[in-house]
N, C-alpha and C positions, 0 to 999 in steps of 0.2 A: 504493500499498500504506499510505505514511505516513497519508494523509487517511483510508483508513478506520477505522485504529487512532486517529486522532483523533475522527472522529466517532462510534466505538463505544467512547471510553474509559470509561466509565460502565460499559459492561456488560461489559468486562474485569477491570475494580475490582470488580462485583460476583462475577464468576465466582474471581476471587484470593480474597476473601473467603469466597468459599461451599467452597473448597477447603482455606480454613486451618479452618472450621468442623467441616468432613469429616473432618480429618487429626486434629481436636483431641478432636471425638466420637468417632467411631467409630475410630478409631486406623489408623497408615498400612497396619500389616500385614491389615484387614480390608477394605480398600477393593477388592482384587483380587477378581476375578469367580468365582475358584477356592475363596476361602476362607468356610467355611458355619458352620465352629464357632461362632464369636461370635451366630450366630442361634438357638442352641438354648440360651440362657439364661433362658426365660420363653413368652410368648406370642408373640412372633415366630417360634416353632419350628413353631407352626400356620402361618404365612405359607410359610416357607421348604419345610415339606414338604408341604403342598397344590401348592406350584408344581412340587417334586420327581414329585411321582405324576403331575400334570397334561401334565409336559413327558413324560414317558415313556411315556405312553399315546399310541397313535394319536388321529387326529381325530374328533372324534362331531359329532352335532348334539343341540341347541344345541352351537354351539364351546366353549362352557365347561365342558361336562360334565366332570366329574372322578370317576366311581366307583368307580375303585381306591383313591380316599381318601375312607373310610368304608365299603368294601364294597358288604354290602347295605343300608347306611344311605342311599343316594342322596346325589351332591353336586354340587356346582358349583364352580368357581376363585372364583367369588364370595364363598362363605361360608367359607372358609378364611381371607378378606381376603387374599389376595394379590398386589392391585393387579393386575387384570382385564389393565389396557391393557397393561401390561409384560408379563405373562405369555400373552398372546395374540399379541403381537410377537416374544418370543423364543422361542417355542414353533416358528416357523418356521426356525428353524438349528437344532434340535433334534438335527441329525447332526452339524453343525458345533461346538458347544459342549459344553465337559466334564460330566461325570455330576454331579457336586459345584457347578455353576453357579449363582450368585444374583447378582442385579439390587438387591438392596436399600441396597448401598452406593451405585449410580446414583440411585437413586431420593431418598434421603436430599440429594444433590447438586443433584439436581434441586427439592429441596425449598427448600433453603436460597437457591438462586439465585431461585427464582420469588417467595420470601418478601421478597425484597430488592427486586425486579424491579419488582411490582404497586405496594409499597408507595411506592415510588420515582415511580414514575410518576402516581400519585395526587395524591403532595406537589408534582411538578414540575408538575402541570396547575394547581394554585392557587396556585403561592408564585412561579414561573417563575424558582426560584434553584436550580441546580445543588448547590451545598456545603450548604446547607439542607436540600432533599429527601434527597441521599444521608445527613448525619447522622441525620435523622429516621426513614429507612429500617433504620437500626442498631437503634431500637427495637424491630422487630418480627420480627428474627430472633434475639434474645437474650429475646424474650416468655414467660414460665413455658409458659402453655399451649400452646406451639410445642416448647419443648426437651423438656417432660416426656413425651410423645408420643414421644420417639426411645427406642428398645430398648423400649417397652412395647407400641404398638401403629402398626405401621410406617406403615398407610393413611391415619390419620388425623395423618400429620404433613403432609400434604397440604394444609394451613389456606391456602396460597395460593391454593387454590381459591376463599376466601372474600373473599380481596382480590382476586382478579379480577370478583368479585360486587359489590362494591364501586366496583371501577374503573367497569364498565359501567354502575352505577348511578347513579354520581355525573359519568361524563364525558358518556357516552353518551345520546341521547335513546333511551328505552324501545323508543319506537314504531318508530324508525329502525332497530333493532339486534336484530330477532330471529334472523337468523341466527347473530349471535354469542351470543346468550344460548340457542339451541339447542346449538351445539357446546360450550359449557361445560356445559350439563348433560348431554349427552353424555358428555363427558371425567371430569366427576366420577361418573356413572354406573360408567364403568370403573375407578374408583378406590374409592369407599364411599358406601355409598346415604345414609348421613346427611348427608352433602355435597350431595347431590342435592334430599333434604328441604328442607334450610335453603334453598336457592339457589332451588326454585322456590316457596317459601312466598316471599319478598323479589322473585322478580319477579312473583307475582301481584299484591302488593299493590303494588308498584310501576305494573305496568300497570294495574290499577283504578283508582287514584287519578289519574293522568295519564289516563285514560281520561274520568273526571268531571270534571277540570280543563279538556282541550284539546277535548273536546266530539267524542272520535275518534268515526270510524262504528263502530257495535255491530259488523256485518258484519265488518270488518276485523282487530276485534279477538278474534271467536270463529276466524277464519281464521287467526291469528297462533297461537293458544293450541292449537289441531288440529295447524298443523306441530308446535308440540314437542312436544304430547304423544305423537302418534302415531310420531315420531321416537324419541323417548325409550323407548317403550313397543316400539319393533321392535327396540331395541339390548339393554333388557332382556330380551327372548325371546334374541336373537340367544346373548346370553353366558352365560344360564343361571339367571336369577332367580326363573324361574317353574318353576323343578324342585322346589320346593315349595309348599305349598297357601297361599292367601292367609291363612288360619288362623294358620299357621306364621309369618308373621312376627310377630306379635304377640310381643311380649317380656315375660319378666318383671320390673318393676323401673320401670315409671312412677312417678314421686310417691317413690320410693327413692335413684336416681342422678340428682340436679338440685342446681338450684343454692340455698344459701342465701342470705339478704340480707347475709348476713356474710363470704361466699366471697371477694370481692376484696379485703377485709383479711387473710383467713387465712394466714398465710405460709407455713404447714408442712404439706406433705401427709403426713398419717400413716400413711397405705399403705404408701407408701415409707420415712417416717421421717426426710424429707430437709425440712430449714430453709431457704426462700429469701430471708429476709430476716435481716441480723445484728441491726437495730431492732424491728421488728414483731414482738411474741407470737404464740404458735400459738392457735388461737380453737377450741376443741374443739367439730367437728361430728362429726356420723352417718357411719359407713363410705361409705356411700353418695354423701354430701357431698363426703367429703374424694377418692374416688376419681374419678367423674364431674363432680362440682361444682366441682373445684380450678380456679379463675378468679383466682387472685392477680393483681395488677396489677404490682406492684413499686411502693417508694416513691418513684421517679421519677416514674411515669406517675400515681400518686396524687394529689401536691404539683402536676404538671401540669395533671391534670384540674383540681383545686381553684381553682387559677390561674387557668385559663381560664374557669371559673366566675364568680369573682370580676370578671375582666375584662366579662365578657358584663353583667352587673349592677352594676356601676362606672358612675361618672360620665362617662366621657368613651367610652361602648361604641355610640356610633352607629353608628361605622362596620362594628362587628362586626353588630349587629342590622342594620344595612341589607345586609350580606353576606349572611347567612342569607337575609331576606326575601327577596334577589332570586336564589336558589338553590333552588329550589322542591325538588330532589332533595335537598338536607340537612333541609329540614324533613319530608320523607316519610321520608328514613330514620330522622328522629327517633322519629316514628312506628311505624316497623318495628321501632327498637330497644325500643320498649317493649312491643310484640307479642312479639319474641323472650326477652326479660326475662320476660315471663310465662308463655312455654311453659318455657323453662330453670327456673323456679319450682317449676311443676307446680300440682297443686291442692293439694299440702301446703306451706303459706306456712312458710317457717322465720326465725326470727331466733334466730341460735344454739342454744339447746337448746329453746326456744319455737316451738311448731307447731301452726296453726290449718288442720285440714283443711278444704275444701268437696266434697262427695258430689257425682261427676259419673254421668250417664246411663252404663250398661254400656257402649252402642255408642259414646258420642265416650270414654271410658275405654279401648276395644280398639281405637280409631283412633288414640288419643295412644300405645297401648303400642307401635306400632309401631315410633317412634322413644323406646325406654324410656328411655335414656340421656338425659335431656331438657337435663342440666346443658351439654352440649355447644352449645346453641341459643345460649347469652352469648356464643360464641366471638366471632362475628360484632358482636355489641355492644361486645365486647371491643377488638375492629378498630377501630370506627367511632368510638369513643371518643378512640381514642389518636388518630386521624387528625385527628379535630373539637379537640383540643385543641392539636395541631401547628401548624394551620394557623391559629387565631383566634391566637395568639401571634405567628404571621408577619404576619397582618393589623392586628395592633394597633401592634406596633412598626416603625422601621425596620430594614433588612437587616441592621445592624452589630448592633444589640440583639439584635435576634428570635435572631440567629446564637449570640450569645454567653449569651443565656438558655435556650436548647434544648440547648446544649454540657453547661452547668451542672446540665440536668436530666436528660442522658443521662449524667453523672458521676455523679449521686445512685443513677440506676437501677442502671447497671453496680456501683458498691459495693453495692449493697444487695443484688442480684439473684447476686453473686459468691459468698454464703454457699450457693446451690443449686447456680451453674454450676461450682462448684468440685466437684460429685460427678459429673460429666459430662467437663469439660476433662481428661481423665488421658489424652494421647494414647499413652504408652509403658508405661502399665499393662494386661497382658492384662485385657480384660475379664472373666474368668472369677474375676479377682483383685479386681474390685471390688466393694464391699460392697450396693452398692445392685444388683448384679445376681447375684453367687454364688450359687451353687445352693446347696444343704444336702447335705453330703457324702453322706447317707442317699439323695438322688435319683440319685447317682452309680455306674451298672453296672458292676462292675470284674472281675467273675468272666469266666472264660475259657471258662463254659460257654454265654456267647452267640455268643460268634464261631462256636462249633463248631454251633449249632443253626441261626442265622442264613445260615452258608454251605452248611446243607444244606435247609433250607426256605426257601420264598416268601412264605409268608402268615402274617402275626402276627394272632391276635384275642387281645380278651379276650373272660372269659366274661361279663362284664357290659355288653353295647354300649350305651353313650350317648353323646350330640352332645358332654360334655364331661366326658371321662374323666379323672380325678384320677393315673391312672397314665402319661399322655402324654407329660409330662416328661422322665420316667425313659427312656423308650424311644425317643423321637424322634431321638436322633442316631446311633442303631444302625440304625433303619428307613432313615433314608438311606445309612450306610456299607454296609450289606449290601445295597442295593438290593432291597430287599423288593417284593414285583410288588402286594401287595395288604392292607391292613389296617382292621381296626375301630375300632381303638386311635387314637383321635381328639380332635380338640377341635374344633367349629364356633362360628362365629358363630349361625347361624340353621339348623337343619335340619329334615326332614320328621320330625314326631315320630311319625305312623302307621307310617315305614319302621323307625324307631328301635324302636319297641315291636314291630314283625311280626318285626324282625331276632334280637330278642331271643326271642321264642316259637319261631321257627324251629330257633333254637341249642341253646336247652333240648330240642324235640324229638328232634333228631339225639343229644345227647348221650343223654338218656336210652335212647336205642334205641342206642345203642352205634355211630353213624355218626359217626367222625372223619376227617377227610384226611389223606395221609400227608404231603403238604407243607407241615403248618400246625403253629406254636408256637400254644399256648393259654396265656394267662396268666391265672393263674388269682385271682378278682376279690377274695376273701376268704376266711376260714376255712369261712363257712358252705359258700361253694361248693365247697372243696376238699373238706369233708367227706363231700357230695353226689357228688361226682367219685367219692371212693375207694368207695361205697356201691356206685358202678355199674361201677367199672372194677378192682375189686382183684383179678378174676381174669383179666383180660387183658393184652395185649401192650401196654402202656400205660404209658411212662415218666412219673414223677414227680420234678421237681428243687426243691431248695430253695436259692437262692443270692441271695447281696446281699438276705436277707429278702422273698425271694419267692416265690413257688410258679408253677411252671410244668408243663405237659405238652405230650409229642409222642408219635408215634405210632412204634414199632419203633428208638427210642434207649437201649436197655438198657445200651450200652456204655459211655454218659456218665453212668451214676448212679455215684456215691460213696458212702461210709460214712456219711456223714452227710446226704445225701438218705435212704437207707436208714433211719437210727435214726429222723431226725425226721418221716418216714412213716409209723412204725410207732407214733410218739405220737399218732397224727391218731386222733381218737375222737370220735364226737357229744358236746357238752358236757353234762356233768353237770346233771341237775335234781334239785331238793332236795324230798322230799317235803311236801306242805302247805305250801310258800311260792308266792307269787304273784310269779311272776317277767314284771316289767313290760318289753316291747319299745320298742326304737327303731334304725331301719335304719341309722343311722352308727355302730352299734355292731359291731365286725367281728367280734367274737367272740360269735358268736350261735347261736339256735336256728334259723335257717332256712336253707333252699337255695335251690334254683334257683325262680322264681316268686313274688318279692316286691321291691316297690319302696317308696320314701321316701314319707312324709307332709309334704314339705317342711318337713324338722326337727323338725316337733312329734313328741311320742309315737305310738307305735303304728305298724305296716306292713301296708303294701296289698297284698292278693293280687292279684297281675297275671297276666292270662293265662287260660290253660285249667287249668293246672295249678301248686299250688304247695304246695313240700314241707317240712314240719318234722322235725328231727332232733335227739334226744337221748338221753343214756344217763339210765339209772337204776342205783340201788344192787341189789345182789342181793336179789331178792323173789320169793319164791313165790306171792305174791297177785294177783288180778287189780287193776287199775289205773284209776281214772277221770281223764280228760283232760279239765279245764274251759277253753273259750275263752273269753273276754270279748271280743266284737265288736261293731263298728257295721256292719251292710250298706250298700253304694251305694246308695242310692235314689234312683231315678230314676222318671219318666212313661214309661217303654218296658216294665215288666214290673211285675206286682203281686207277684212272687214272686223269691226268688233259690234257685236248685236245685243242689245239688251233692253228690257222692258221697264220703264217706268209705273212703279203701285206711289198713291199718295194716299194713305191712311186706308191702304189696305185694297183699294179701288185702282184698277188697271187705268192710266191716262194717257200713255204713248208708250211708243217704241222707237228705238235711236237705235240707226247703224251709222257707225261711224267709218269713213274711208281709211284705210292705212297706207294708201297708195299717194295720195296727193303731196302737194309741196309743203302746205300748213298741217301735215300729217301731227307733229308734236303737240303743238298749242291749240287747244279748241275749247270753245264754249258751249256750254248745252244749259236752254232756256226751258224751264218746266211752268207749265201754266197752272195755279192754285186757283182753283173757285174758290169762293168765299164760303158756299154752300158745304164744302167738302173739309172745313177746318173745324175740330170738333175741341171744344174749351179750349180755343187759342193755342193748340198743340198741334205739330204736323209732324208725321212718319213719311218716310219717303225711303221705299224699297226698292234697289236696283238689282233687277234679277236678270244675270248675264248668263247666257247663251255659248258663249265660248270662249271662256276665260284660260287662258294657256301660262304653266310654268316656264319659265326659264330653262329647268332642267330637261324640259319634253323638246325643246328647241337646242339643247346641248348649249347653252349660253353661258350657263353657272350651274353649280348646284343646288341653288332654290327652288325647292319645289312646290313653295306658294303659287296657286292658280289664279296670275293676276288679269284684272280687268283694266282700271283707269287709276292713275295718279290723281289724286284732288288736292289740288293745292287750295282753292280757297272758294268760299262760298258768298253769296250777297243777294238779299232779297228785296225788295221793292214792291211798292203798291202800284197797281196799274191805274 
């Protein structure tokens, strides 16, 4: 037994250090499997709730299918970033674990341990010094790019996979380790696909360059690639990656979520408002660069890297240059680092606030958009440069001097990074009190109505189902607490855009035809949707509640309605529109004139009609005159149709048919005039339904992955008397 402990003393030391980090960052209370409250303070809520629904569901095929999380949206455990490898494992014990079970504290322990382990293994291989390698490994477990992901994106804390990649690439012959690379790629795909993509690119470059230098047999290389790719594709299929279409893997953000050339020196993450340095100032970068391009090295690492460069180009650098020349894998990884740096920078090359953009072919841009947050690609470069600096110092100096030097750099690194680490190392402060994580009090639901509603209903839906709901953070803790069986109130990393769009159309059709389910609570998206719902259900046995500044509705729950609900509901009327005033429209305005069937214009002015029917609601000052409603629109122009055809209904009566020519010279900016008789106006309220005959999605005509069936972009409206 003593021999076992002696032989594994470093591993035990790593385990102890990992436990210390786990206690310090997660907190002693939160390490237990039955405590999930700490996970509902941001994006980790997606990871936990995805797992919660997956655990409570039956086994399906593909094995990662998770349809109840998202309901009609279609889903897999992959797209809630719930670390599929652990989700699949622990689901085997679903009948033995508590309902509020979580494995993310265990996951963080794994990450701390392997972050140390693989860094140590690489350093020990090239230095053959246990104390030097252990001290060097500490740099990796306090790396800002690693710690930053904790409490933010659980799966991306698995950066030890990149160190495993460096270990295989630097220590093992790539043509002799196909099995290990296959295992690494499969494990990475069961954690997060970004790691899989980075590892696959690194392996491909390694293998191709070694094929060139070693004159390998071409058929052997092809065989090894086939083994890796086929085994990887099989795992991707089994875990549920292909439950979305290939086009849905394309994300919006390549060229935005990227690395700035100054990111390695930018000590402040402005998104979290956390400075990681007591010395280096904040460099103002774009939000995307701050969020996903964050790659601050730390003052100790920066100085050590500069020190290593000076050594390499110094007078007595022959031993270092010889070491690099004799280690082809290091030279190859220098090239890989260059490729990954270019990938991270993207086609928008930025130095501070100055940007130079390189135009890309749309197909190349689409391929690169699969990994939209390209700034993450620099993580591998970050770790490689750190390893190289530590090894160069050891090779240049004797053991005592090199150990003293690395200790000095580690001290500088810890001192500098303590500015940021102090925000994470608060073991005895409840996470909900940590300013970095604390939820806005407006996002905390306190009213007792939610217990009554969720105890008696098992499905919760939003009236605007999308892949990233702004209401998710509010309701996620209650969804788990009351063990809801289905929900479309979710956030996904990726989703089936076509299924999302169809889910909205089906929901709106059901609501318009007054088909709502008895076991469902509907969370109403905004005032426009509420006004539309009131016009449909005002005479039905549907209960509306206004609690915690949120509107909800359910069938047959009138006993829960209080006077506040009644008073506020009676005030709900279509928004008043002034005569002869142009009203510009934007989707993000929650107090608006639109009901169901409208969608965003990517943050720009105007709202898109979506689906077959789009509704406008407004009220006017009392008038006995006929009215003219003018819509300024831009039709969705595609090569599928030469015209856009739709009917116009005023307060449920068909009034006119409109056919817009999509081929003329003035096809983009058009105006539609709708004549409204005074006799058709009820209680000064007007509802306009546009019933489109041939809406088309950009995906149908291969213009973009957008699967919304679009008709017109409504820019503004104006009403006047005749």
